[in-house]
C-alpha positions as CSV (number, residue, x, y, z in Angstrom):
1,X,-27.3,43.7,-53.3
2,X,-24.7,44.2,-56.3
3,X,-21.5,41.9,-56.3
4,X,-18.5,41.8,-58.7
5,X,-15.0,39.9,-58.6
6,X,-11.6,42.0,-59.0
7,X,-8.1,40.3,-59.2
8,X,-5.6,42.1,-57.7
9,X,-2.7,43.2,-60.1
10,X,-0.4,45.3,-57.8
11,X,2.7,43.2,-57.1
12,X,2.5,43.8,-53.6
13,X,-0.8,43.0,-53.3
14,X,-3.6,44.6,-51.2
15,X,-0.9,45.8,-48.3
16,X,-1.3,49.0,-46.0
17,X,-1.2,51.9,-48.7
18,X,-3.5,50.5,-51.0
19,X,-5.9,48.9,-48.3
20,X,-6.1,52.6,-46.9
21,X,-7.4,54.0,-50.2
22,X,-9.5,51.4,-50.6
23,X,-11.0,51.9,-47.0
24,X,-11.1,55.6,-47.7
25,X,-13.1,55.0,-51.0
26,X,-15.5,52.5,-49.3
27,X,-16.1,54.9,-46.7
28,X,-17.2,57.3,-49.0
29,X,-20.6,55.1,-49.5
30,X,-23.5,54.7,-47.0
31,X,-23.7,51.0,-48.4
32,X,-22.2,48.4,-46.6
33,X,-18.9,47.2,-48.3
34,X,-17.6,43.6,-47.6
35,X,-14.5,42.1,-49.6
36,X,-14.3,37.9,-49.7
37,X,-11.6,35.8,-50.4
38,X,-12.0,32.1,-50.3
39,X,-14.1,31.2,-46.7
40,X,-12.7,35.2,-45.4
41,X,-15.0,38.2,-45.3
42,X,-14.0,41.6,-44.5
43,X,-15.8,45.0,-43.9
44,X,-14.2,46.9,-46.5
45,X,-14.5,50.3,-44.2
46,X,-12.0,49.0,-41.3
47,X,-8.4,49.0,-42.3
48,X,-7.3,46.2,-40.3
49,X,-9.8,44.0,-41.5
50,X,-8.8,44.6,-45.1
51,X,-5.2,44.1,-44.3
52,X,-5.8,40.7,-42.4
53,X,-7.3,39.5,-45.3
54,X,-3.7,39.1,-46.7
55,X,-4.8,39.6,-50.5
56,X,-1.5,38.8,-52.8
57,X,-1.2,39.7,-56.3
58,X,-3.2,37.6,-58.8
59,X,-5.6,36.6,-56.1
60,X,-9.2,37.4,-56.8
61,X,-11.5,39.0,-54.4
62,X,-15.3,39.2,-54.5
63,X,-16.7,43.0,-53.4
64,X,-20.7,42.9,-52.2
65,X,-22.3,46.0,-52.0
66,X,-25.7,46.5,-50.1
67,X,-27.2,49.4,-49.1
68,X,-29.0,52.9,-50.2
69,X,-26.4,53.9,-52.9
70,X,-25.6,50.1,-54.0
71,X,-25.4,51.1,-57.3
72,X,-23.1,54.2,-57.4
73,X,-20.8,52.3,-54.7
74,X,-20.3,48.9,-57.0
75,X,-19.6,51.3,-59.9
76,X,-17.5,53.6,-57.8
77,X,-15.6,50.8,-56.5
78,X,-15.2,48.9,-59.4
79,X,-13.7,51.9,-61.4
80,X,-11.4,52.8,-58.3
81,X,-10.0,49.2,-58.0
82,X,-9.2,49.1,-61.7
83,X,-7.4,52.7,-61.6
84,X,-5.4,51.8,-58.5
85,X,-5.1,47.9,-58.2
């Protein structure tokens, strides 16, 4: 299992468009990807679950990756988030 934290810097937060991009990026991996914010968690491969987290600018989320390609998935998703959010 790999885990990393990321603080959202997009002024609008993790709204529909960036949530869709993140879901697409997470879906490219076979590993299970879960995002956590406070007591809430969501499957990062489901758009409505990610949007339901209502992550706003300057909020920190934790991303947990578990599965056969977890090393590549964690590294790829961390890079994706840094480049896009």
